[in-house]
N, CA, C and O atoms as a MOPAC input file, in Angstrom:
PM7 MOZYME 1SCF
protein

 N      0.84000 1    -1.18600 1     0.00000 1
 C      0.00000 1     0.00000 1     0.00000 1
 C      0.88100 1     1.24500 1     0.00000 1
 O      1.83500 1     1.34300 1     0.77100 1
 N      0.56000 1     2.16600 1    -0.84800 1
 C      1.32800 1     3.40400 1    -0.97200 1
 C      0.57800 1     4.55700 1    -0.30900 1
 O     -0.62900 1     4.70800 1    -0.49700 1
 N      1.29900 1     5.37000 1     0.46900 1
 C      0.75700 1     6.59500 1     1.05400 1
 C      1.58700 1     7.74800 1     0.50800 1
 O      2.81600 1     7.67800 1     0.49700 1
 N      0.93500 1     8.79300 1     0.06100 1
 C      1.62500 1     9.97000 1    -0.46100 1
 C      1.54800 1    11.07100 1     0.58600 1
 O      0.46600 1    11.38700 1     1.08100 1
 N      2.69900 1    11.65800 1     0.92600 1
 C      2.75900 1    12.70300 1     1.93500 1
 C      3.13200 1    14.06300 1     1.33100 1
 O      2.47800 1    15.06600 1     1.61900 1
 N      4.15700 1    14.10200 1     0.51200 1
 C      4.60700 1    15.34800 1    -0.10900 1
 C      4.70300 1    16.50100 1     0.89700 1
 O      4.07900 1    17.54600 1     0.71500 1
 N      5.47900 1    16.30200 1     1.94600 1
 C      5.65000 1    17.35000 1     2.94500 1
 C      7.00300 1    17.22000 1     3.62200 1
 O      7.61600 1    16.15300 1     3.61400 1
 N      7.45600 1    18.30900 1     4.20300 1
 C      8.68500 1    18.34800 1     4.97500 1
 C      8.49000 1    17.54000 1     6.25500 1
 O      7.47900 1    17.68900 1     6.94200 1
 N      9.46400 1    16.68300 1     6.57200 1
 C      9.39200 1    15.88800 1     7.79400 1
 C     10.69200 1    16.04800 1     8.58500 1
 O     11.71700 1    16.47900 1     8.05600 1
 N     10.61700 1    15.69000 1     9.85400 1
 C     11.81300 1    15.72400 1    10.70100 1
 C     12.87000 1    14.77400 1    10.15500 1
 O     12.55800 1    13.79400 1     9.47800 1
 N     14.12700 1    15.08200 1    10.46300 1
 C     15.26500 1    14.34200 1     9.92900 1
 C     15.22800 1    12.84500 1    10.24100 1
 O     15.70800 1    12.04100 1     9.44200 1
 N     14.67000 1    12.46300 1    11.37800 1
 C     14.67500 1    11.05900 1    11.77700 1
 C     13.52300 1    10.22600 1    11.21900 1
 O     13.48700 1     9.01200 1    11.42100 1
 N     12.60300 1    10.85000 1    10.53400 1
 C     11.41400 1    10.13100 1    10.06200 1
 C     11.73000 1     9.03900 1     9.03800 1
 O     11.18200 1     7.94300 1     9.15600 1
 N     12.58800 1     9.28200 1     8.03700 1
 C     12.87100 1     8.19200 1     7.09200 1
 C     13.41000 1     6.93000 1     7.76500 1
 O     13.05600 1     5.82000 1     7.36600 1
 N     14.24900 1     7.08400 1     8.76400 1
 C     14.79400 1     5.91900 1     9.47500 1
 C     13.69100 1     5.20700 1    10.25500 1
 O     13.67400 1     3.97800 1    10.32500 1
 N     12.78000 1     5.96400 1    10.83500 1
 C     11.66100 1     5.36000 1    11.55800 1
 C     10.78600 1     4.56600 1    10.60000 1
 O     10.33600 1     3.46900 1    10.93000 1
 N     10.54500 1     5.11200 1     9.42500 1
 C      9.75100 1     4.41900 1     8.40900 1
 C     10.44100 1     3.11300 1     8.01600 1
 O      9.79900 1     2.06800 1     7.90300 1
 N     11.76000 1     3.18900 1     7.80800 1
 C     12.53700 1     1.99900 1     7.44900 1
 C     12.45000 1     0.93900 1     8.54500 1
 O     12.31900 1    -0.24900 1     8.25000 1
 N     12.52200 1     1.36300 1     9.80500 1
 C     12.46600 1     0.40500 1    10.91500 1
 C     11.09400 1    -0.25500 1    11.02500 1
 O     10.95100 1    -1.30100 1    11.65900 1
 N     10.09300 1     0.35600 1    10.40900 1
 C      8.74800 1    -0.23500 1    10.37000 1
 C      8.55300 1    -1.13900 1     9.15700 1
 O      7.44500 1    -1.60300 1     8.88800 1
 N      9.64700 1    -1.38500 1     8.42600 1
 C      9.58000 1    -2.27700 1     7.28200 1
 C      9.04100 1    -1.63800 1     6.01600 1
 O      8.66000 1    -2.33700 1     5.07700 1
 N      9.00800 1    -0.32500 1     5.98600 1
 C      8.52900 1     0.38800 1     4.80400 1
 C      9.70000 1     1.06300 1     4.10200 1
 O     10.78500 1     1.18700 1     4.67100 1
 N      9.48300 1     1.49400 1     2.88300 1
 C     10.47600 1     2.23400 1     2.11300 1
 C     10.00100 1     3.68000 1     2.01600 1
 O      8.86200 1     3.94200 1     1.63000 1
 N     10.87600 1     4.61200 1     2.36600 1
 C     10.55300 1     6.03300 1     2.26600 1
 C     11.25500 1     6.62100 1     1.04200 1
 O     12.48300 1     6.60500 1     0.95500 1
 N     10.48900 1     7.12400 1     0.12600 1
 C     11.06900 1     7.83500 1    -1.01200 1
 C     11.17200 1     9.30100 1    -0.63000 1
 O     10.16600 1     9.95300 1    -0.34900 1
 N     12.40700 1     9.81900 1    -0.62200 1
 C     12.64900 1    11.19500 1    -0.18700 1
 C     13.54000 1    11.91400 1    -1.19200 1
 O     14.11300 1    11.29900 1    -2.09100 1
 N     13.64000 1    13.20300 1    -1.02400 1
 C     14.60800 1    14.01400 1    -1.76000 1
 C     14.96500 1    15.20300 1    -0.89100 1
 O     14.22600 1    15.55400 1     0.02900 1
 N     16.09400 1    15.82000 1    -1.18100 1
 C     16.53800 1    17.00500 1    -0.44200 1
 C     16.02900 1    18.23500 1    -1.18900 1
 O     16.20400 1    18.35600 1    -2.40100 1
 N     15.40800 1    19.12700 1    -0.46100 1
 C     14.83800 1    20.33800 1    -1.04500 1
 C     15.91900 1    21.36600 1    -1.35500 1
 O     16.92400 1    21.45500 1    -0.64900 1
 N     15.70800 1    22.13200 1    -2.40600 1
 C     16.60600 1    23.26400 1    -2.65300 1
 C     16.20900 1    24.40600 1    -1.71200 1
 O     15.20500 1    24.30100 1    -1.00700 1
 N     16.97700 1    25.48400 1    -1.69300 1
 C     16.74700 1    26.57300 1    -0.74000 1
 C     15.34300 1    27.16600 1    -0.84400 1
 O     14.68600 1    27.40100 1     0.17100 1
 N     14.89200 1    27.40300 1    -2.06100 1
 C     13.56600 1    28.00400 1    -2.25400 1
 C     12.46300 1    27.05800 1    -1.77900 1
 O     11.54000 1    27.47900 1    -1.08200 1
 N     12.56100 1    25.78800 1    -2.15400 1
 C     11.57600 1    24.79900 1    -1.73100 1
 C     11.57100 1    24.64700 1    -0.20600 1
 O     10.51400 1    24.54600 1     0.41800 1
 N     12.76700 1    24.63200 1     0.37500 1
 C     12.90900 1    24.46900 1     1.82800 1
 C     12.18400 1    25.58100 1     2.57300 1
 O     11.44900 1    25.32200 1     3.52500 1
 N     12.39000 1    26.81100 1     2.14100 1
 C     11.73600 1    27.95900 1     2.78100 1
 C     10.21400 1    27.82200 1     2.67500 1
 O      9.50200 1    27.99600 1     3.66400 1
 N      9.72600 1    27.51500 1     1.48800 1
 C      8.28400 1    27.35900 1     1.27800 1
 C      7.72300 1    26.25300 1     2.15700 1
 O      6.68700 1    26.43300 1     2.79800 1
 N      8.39600 1    25.11600 1     2.19200 1
 C      7.89800 1    23.97100 1     2.96200 1
 C      7.96300 1    24.21400 1     4.46900 1
 O      7.12600 1    23.70700 1     5.21500 1
 N      8.95400 1    24.98800 1     4.92000 1
 C      9.00000 1    25.32800 1     6.34900 1
 C      7.78600 1    26.15900 1     6.75100 1
 O      7.20700 1    25.93600 1     7.81400 1
 N      7.40200 1    27.10100 1     5.92000 1
 C      6.23100 1    27.91600 1     6.23900 1
 C      4.94400 1    27.10100 1     6.15500 1
 O      4.02000 1    27.33000 1     6.93600 1
 N      4.87100 1    26.16500 1     5.23200 1
 C      3.72500 1    25.25000 1     5.19500 1
 C      3.68300 1    24.41100 1     6.47300 1
 O      2.61900 1    24.19100 1     7.05100 1
 N      4.86400 1    23.94800 1     6.90300 1
 C      4.95200 1    23.13500 1     8.11800 1
 C      4.51800 1    23.94300 1     9.33800 1
 O      3.83700 1    23.41700 1    10.21800 1
 N      4.90200 1    25.20600 1     9.39600 1
 C      4.49100 1    26.06400 1    10.50900 1
 C      2.96700 1    26.16600 1    10.56000 1
 O      2.36200 1    26.04900 1    11.62600 1
 N      2.36500 1    26.38200 1     9.41300 1
 C      0.90500 1    26.45900 1     9.33000 1
 C      0.27200 1    25.13400 1     9.77200 1
 O     -0.69600 1    25.12500 1    10.53200 1
 N      0.82100 1    24.02700 1     9.29300 1
 C      0.31600 1    22.69900 1     9.65300 1
 C      0.37900 1    22.48300 1    11.16300 1
 O     -0.59300 1    22.04700 1    11.78000 1
 N      1.53500 1    22.79500 1    11.74600 1
 C      1.70400 1    22.56200 1    13.18600 1
 C      0.80300 1    23.47100 1    14.00700 1
 O      0.28200 1    23.04700 1    15.03900 1
 N      0.60700 1    24.71200 1    13.57200 1
 C     -0.31200 1    25.61000 1    14.29600 1
 C     -1.73000 1    25.05600 1    14.27300 1
 O     -2.44700 1    25.12500 1    15.27100 1
 N     -2.13100 1    24.50800 1    13.13200 1
 C     -3.44900 1    23.88300 1    13.04000 1
 C     -3.57500 1    22.70600 1    13.98300 1
 O     -4.63700 1    22.48700 1    14.56600 1
 N     -2.51000 1    21.95000 1    14.13900 1
 C     -2.53700 1    20.80200 1    15.04200 1
 C     -2.62400 1    21.24800 1    16.50200 1
 O     -3.20100 1    20.54000 1    17.32600 1
 N     -2.06200 1    22.40300 1    16.83000 1
 C     -2.22000 1    22.95000 1    18.18100 1
 C     -3.70000 1    23.23500 1    18.42400 1
 O     -4.26000 1    22.83600 1    19.44500 1
 N     -4.31800 1    23.92000 1    17.48600 1
 C     -5.72700 1    24.28900 1    17.60600 1
 C     -6.61400 1    23.04600 1    17.70200 1
 O     -7.58900 1    23.03200 1    18.45300 1
 N     -6.27800 1    22.01700 1    16.94800 1
 C     -7.08900 1    20.80100 1    16.91400 1
 C     -6.80500 1    19.83700 1    18.06000 1
 O     -7.51200 1    18.84100 1    18.21400 1
 N     -5.78400 1    20.11500 1    18.86500 1
 C     -5.42100 1    19.21400 1    19.95500 1
 C     -6.57700 1    18.99100 1    20.91500 1
 O     -7.24600 1    19.93900 1    21.32600 1
 N     -6.80600 1    17.74600 1    21.26800 1
 C     -7.92500 1    17.38900 1    22.14100 1
 C     -7.57900 1    17.64600 1    23.61100 1
 O     -8.37600 1    18.22200 1    24.35100 1
 N     -6.38700 1    17.21500 1    24.02500 1
 C     -5.99900 1    17.35100 1    25.42500 1
 C     -4.89700 1    18.41000 1    25.56500 1
 O     -4.29100 1    18.83700 1    24.58300 1
 N     -4.66400 1    18.80900 1    26.79600 1
 C     -3.57400 1    19.74000 1    27.07700 1
 C     -2.25300 1    19.14600 1    26.61000 1
 O     -1.43800 1    19.83900 1    26.00000 1
 N     -2.04300 1    17.87700 1    26.89100 1
 C     -0.79600 1    17.22500 1    26.47800 1
 C     -0.64300 1    17.23200 1    24.95800 1
 O      0.45500 1    17.44700 1    24.44500 1
 N     -1.74100 1    16.99900 1    24.23700 1
 C     -1.69600 1    17.06600 1    22.76900 1
 C     -1.25000 1    18.45200 1    22.31300 1
 O     -0.36700 1    18.58900 1    21.46600 1
 N     -1.87300 1    19.46900 1    22.88700 1
 C     -1.56900 1    20.84900 1    22.48300 1
 C     -0.13900 1    21.23200 1    22.84000 1
 O      0.53400 1    21.91400 1    22.06600 1
 N      0.32600 1    20.80100 1    24.00000 1
 C      1.69900 1    21.10500 1    24.41200 1
 C      2.69300 1    20.42000 1    23.47200 1
 O      3.69900 1    21.01900 1    23.09400 1
 N      2.42200 1    19.18300 1    23.09800 1
 C      3.30500 1    18.48200 1    22.16200 1
 C      3.35600 1    19.21600 1    20.82000 1
 O      4.42700 1    19.37800 1    20.23700 1
 N      2.20600 1    19.65200 1    20.34100 1
 C      2.16000 1    20.37200 1    19.06800 1
 C      2.83800 1    21.73800 1    19.18100 1
 O      3.46700 1    22.19200 1    18.22600 1
 N      2.71900 1    22.39100 1    20.32300 1
 C      3.44600 1    23.65300 1    20.52900 1
 C      4.94900 1    23.42400 1    20.45500 1
 O      5.69200 1    24.27000 1    19.95600 1
 N      5.39100 1    22.27500 1    20.95700 1
 C      6.80500 1    21.91400 1    20.82200 1
 C      7.21400 1    21.80100 1    19.36200 1
 O      8.31200 1    22.21000 1    18.98300 1
 N      6.32400 1    21.24200 1    18.54500 1
 C      6.60100 1    21.15500 1    17.10800 1
 C      6.65700 1    22.54500 1    16.47900 1
 O      7.50400 1    22.81300 1    15.62600 1
 N      5.75300 1    23.42500 1    16.90100 1
 C      5.77300 1    24.81100 1    16.40400 1
 C      7.11200 1    25.45700 1    16.73500 1
 O      7.71700 1    26.11300 1    15.88600 1
 N      7.57400 1    25.27400 1    17.96600 1
 C      8.85000 1    25.86100 1    18.37700 1
 C      9.99600 1    25.31000 1    17.53300 1
 O     10.89800 1    26.05800 1    17.15600 1
 N      9.97400 1    24.01800 1    17.23300 1
 C     11.04000 1    23.44000 1    16.40700 1
 C     11.04200 1    24.04100 1    15.00900 1
 O     12.10600 1    24.30000 1    14.44700 1
 N      9.86300 1    24.26400 1    14.44500 1
 C      9.78900 1    24.88300 1    13.12300 1
 C     10.27100 1    26.33400 1    13.20200 1
 O     11.01400 1    26.78500 1    12.33000 1
 N      9.85900 1    27.06000 1    14.22800 1
 C     10.30400 1    28.44700 1    14.40500 1
 C     11.81900 1    28.48900 1    14.57300 1
 O     12.48100 1    29.35000 1    13.99300 1
 N     12.37000 1    27.57100 1    15.35600 1
 C     13.82100 1    27.50000 1    15.54700 1
 C     14.52900 1    27.31600 1    14.20000 1
 O     15.54800 1    27.95500 1    13.93600 1
 N     13.97900 1    26.43700 1    13.34900 1
 C     14.58200 1    26.15800 1    12.05100 1
 C     14.47400 1    27.36900 1    11.12300 1
 O     15.42600 1    27.69700 1    10.41600 1
 N     13.31700 1    28.03300 1    11.12600 1
 C     13.14900 1    29.24100 1    10.31100 1
 C     14.11100 1    30.32100 1    10.77900 1
 O     14.73000 1    30.99700 1     9.95700 1
 N     14.24400 1    30.49200 1    12.08600 1
 C     15.17000 1    31.48500 1    12.63000 1
 C     16.58300 1    31.21200 1    12.13800 1
 O     17.27900 1    32.12900 1    11.70300 1
 N     17.00600 1    29.96300 1    12.20500 1
 C     18.35000 1    29.58300 1    11.74700 1
 C     18.51900 1    29.88800 1    10.26800 1
 O     19.57100 1    30.36700 1     9.84600 1
 N     17.49300 1    29.61300 1     9.48600 1
 C     17.52000 1    29.90100 1     8.05600 1
 C     17.71700 1    31.40100 1     7.80400 1
 O     18.33000 1    31.80100 1     6.81400 1
 N     17.19000 1    32.21400 1     8.71200 1
 C     17.31100 1    33.67100 1     8.60000 1
 C     18.57600 1    34.20500 1     9.28100 1
 O     18.77400 1    35.41600 1     9.36900 1
 N     19.42500 1    33.30000 1     9.75900 1
 C     20.65100 1    33.72800 1    10.41800 1
 C     20.44400 1    34.16700 1    11.85900 1
 O     21.26500 1    34.89800 1    12.41500 1
 N     19.36500 1    33.73000 1    12.45500 1
 C     19.02500 1    34.08600 1    13.83700 1
 C     18.88000 1    32.81700 1    14.66400 1
 O     18.93800 1    31.70600 1    14.13700 1
 N     18.69200 1    33.00000 1    15.96300 1
 C     18.47100 1    31.86200 1    16.85900 1
 C     17.08300 1    31.98600 1    17.48500 1
 O     16.43900 1    33.03200 1    17.39700 1
 N     16.63800 1    30.91200 1    18.11100 1
 C     15.37500 1    30.96800 1    18.83700 1
 C     15.44900 1    32.02600 1    19.92900 1
 O     14.46600 1    32.71500 1    20.20100 1
 N     16.60500 1    32.15200 1    20.54800 1
 C     16.78700 1    33.15900 1    21.59200 1
 C     16.61100 1    34.57200 1    21.02100 1
 O     16.05200 1    35.44400 1    21.68700 1
 N     17.08400 1    34.80000 1    19.79100 1
 C     16.87400 1    36.10200 1    19.14000 1
 C     15.38400 1    36.38600 1    18.97200 1
 O     14.92600 1    37.50200 1    19.21400 1
 N     14.63500 1    35.37400 1    18.56000 1
 C     13.19500 1    35.52300 1    18.36800 1
 C     12.52000 1    35.81600 1    19.70400 1
 O     11.63600 1    36.66900 1    19.78100 1
 N     12.92800 1    35.12300 1    20.73700 1
 C     12.34700 1    35.34200 1    22.06700 1
 C     12.64400 1    36.74700 1    22.56300 1
 O     11.78000 1    37.37000 1    23.17900 1
 N     13.85000 1    37.26600 1    22.31000 1
 C     14.18000 1    38.64200 1    22.70600 1
 C     13.26300 1    39.64400 1    22.02000 1
 O     12.80300 1    40.59900 1    22.64700 1
 N     12.99600 1    39.42900 1    20.73100 1
 C     12.09300 1    40.31400 1    19.99200 1
 C     10.68100 1    40.22300 1    20.57800 1
 O     10.00800 1    41.23900 1    20.75500 1
 N     10.24100 1    39.00300 1    20.87600 1
 C      8.91600 1    38.80200 1    21.46700 1
 C      8.82100 1    39.48500 1    22.83400 1
 O      7.80800 1    40.11000 1    23.14800 1
 N      9.87300 1    39.36600 1    23.64300 1
 C      9.88900 1    40.00700 1    24.96100 1
 C      9.83700 1    41.52800 1    24.84900 1
 O      9.13700 1    42.19100 1    25.61500 1
 N     10.58100 1    42.07300 1    23.89100 1
 C     10.57500 1    43.53200 1    23.69100 1
 C      9.19000 1    44.00300 1    23.25900 1
 O      8.70600 1    45.03100 1    23.73400 1
 N      8.56400 1    43.27000 1    22.37900 1
 C      7.22300 1    43.62000 1    21.91400 1
 C      6.21700 1    43.52300 1    23.05900 1
 O      5.31100 1    44.34800 1    23.17400 1
 N      6.38700 1    42.51200 1    23.89900 1
 C      5.51200 1    42.34200 1    25.06600 1
 C      5.65300 1    43.52500 1    26.02300 1
 O      4.66500 1    44.02200 1    26.56300 1
 N      6.89200 1    43.96600 1    26.22300 1
 C      7.13800 1    45.10800 1    27.09600 1
 C      6.49200 1    46.37200 1    26.52500 1
 O      5.91200 1    47.17300 1    27.25900 1
 N      6.60100 1    46.53500 1    25.21900 1
 C      6.08400 1    47.73800 1    24.55800 1
 C      4.56100 1    47.72600 1    24.40900 1
 O      3.90600 1    48.73700 1    24.66400 1
 N      3.99100 1    46.58200 1    23.99600 1
 C      2.56400 1    46.52500 1    23.65600 1
 C      1.73400 1    45.61100 1    24.55200 1
 O      0.50600 1    45.59600 1    24.46300 1
 N      2.40400 1    44.85000 1    25.41300 1
 C      1.68300 1    43.92800 1    26.27700 1
 C      1.59800 1    42.54000 1    25.67500 1
 O      2.03400 1    42.29100 1    24.55100 1
 N      1.02200 1    41.64500 1    26.46100 1
 C      0.82000 1    40.26700 1    26.01300 1
 C     -0.64000 1    40.06700 1    25.65200 1
 O     -1.27400 1    40.95400 1    25.08100 1
 N     -1.16700 1    38.90300 1    25.98500 1
 C     -2.55900 1    38.58600 1    25.67000 1
 C     -3.33000 1    38.10500 1    26.89800 1
 O     -4.43300 1    37.57700 1    26.76100 1
 N     -2.77400 1    38.27800 1    28.08100 1
 C     -3.38300 1    37.76800 1    29.30400 1
 C     -4.70400 1    38.44800 1    29.64500 1
 O     -5.56800 1    37.83300 1    30.27000 1
 N     -4.87400 1    39.70200 1    29.24800 1
 C     -6.09700 1    40.43400 1    29.60400 1
 C     -7.29000 1    40.08000 1    28.72300 1
 O     -8.39400 1    40.57800 1    28.94300 1
 N     -7.07500 1    39.22800 1    27.73700 1
 C     -8.14800 1    38.70200 1    26.88800 1
 C     -8.91800 1    39.79700 1    26.14500 1
 O    -10.12400 1    39.67400 1    25.93000 1
 N     -8.23200 1    40.84800 1    25.76000 1
 C     -8.88500 1    41.97500 1    25.08600 1
 C     -9.19500 1    41.59500 1    23.63900 1
 O     -8.31600 1    41.17000 1    22.89000 1
 N    -10.46600 1    41.75900 1    23.26300 1
 C    -10.94300 1    41.46300 1    21.91600 1
 C    -11.39600 1    42.77200 1    21.28600 1
 O    -12.41500 1    43.33000 1    21.69300 1
 N    -10.66300 1    43.26400 1    20.30900 1
 C    -10.98100 1    44.53600 1    19.66300 1
 C    -12.07600 1    44.31700 1    18.63700 1
 O    -11.88000 1    43.61100 1    17.64800 1
 N    -13.22800 1    44.92300 1    18.87400 1
 C    -14.34900 1    44.76900 1    17.95700 1
 C    -14.31200 1    45.78400 1    16.82500 1
 O    -14.57300 1    45.43400 1    15.67400 1
 N    -13.99700 1    47.02200 1    17.13000 1
 C    -13.95300 1    48.05500 1    16.09900 1
 C    -13.32900 1    49.32000 1    16.65700 1
 O    -13.16100 1    49.45800 1    17.86900 1
 N    -12.99300 1    50.22400 1    15.78800 1
 C    -12.56200 1    51.55700 1    16.18800 1
 C    -13.44400 1    52.56200 1    15.44300 1
 O    -13.96200 1    52.26900 1    14.36500 1
 N    -13.60300 1    53.71900 1    16.02000 1
 C    -14.39200 1    54.78400 1    15.40900 1
 C    -13.54600 1    56.04400 1    15.43900 1
 O    -13.04500 1    56.44900 1    16.48700 1
 N    -13.39500 1    56.65700 1    14.27200 1
 C    -12.63200 1    57.89600 1    14.19300 1
 C    -13.58700 1    59.06500 1    14.28800 1
 O    -14.51000 1    59.20800 1    13.48700 1
 N    -13.34500 1    59.89400 1    15.28100 1
 C    -14.17200 1    61.09500 1    15.47500 1
 C    -13.88200 1    62.06000 1    14.34200 1
 O    -12.72800 1    62.28100 1    13.97600 1
 N    -14.96000 1    62.64100 1    13.78000 1
 C    -14.76300 1    63.59100 1    12.66400 1
 C    -15.01100 1    65.00100 1    13.10300 1
 O    -14.89200 1    65.92800 1    12.30100 1

C-alpha cells in the first residue's frame, strides 16, 4: 500500500519508516523549496495545536511549532533566543494577551 505525503518531515522520520519495514522515497529540497515547505509546516503545526484534544496534545504540538520556528530562525541567520528577545521587547512595549482583550472596532471622530 502506498501513502503519499509530499511534505517536509523531521530528519529522523525516514529511518523510523525503514524500521517499520517500509520504504521512504525522499529528496533534499533546494533553498527556495525548503523555505516554502518550512512555512507550510508552521501552518500545519499551528493547526494541530488548535485541533489538539488534550492539554498534552496541544503542548506536544506547541513543541513542534517551536522546532519549526527555531529552524526558520536559523535559516534567517538568527536563533530561537533572538526571536524570544524580539517577542519580549514587543511584550514590554505593547503587552501580552493575558487580559483577553478582543478589539471589535474603532471609530474615528470627525
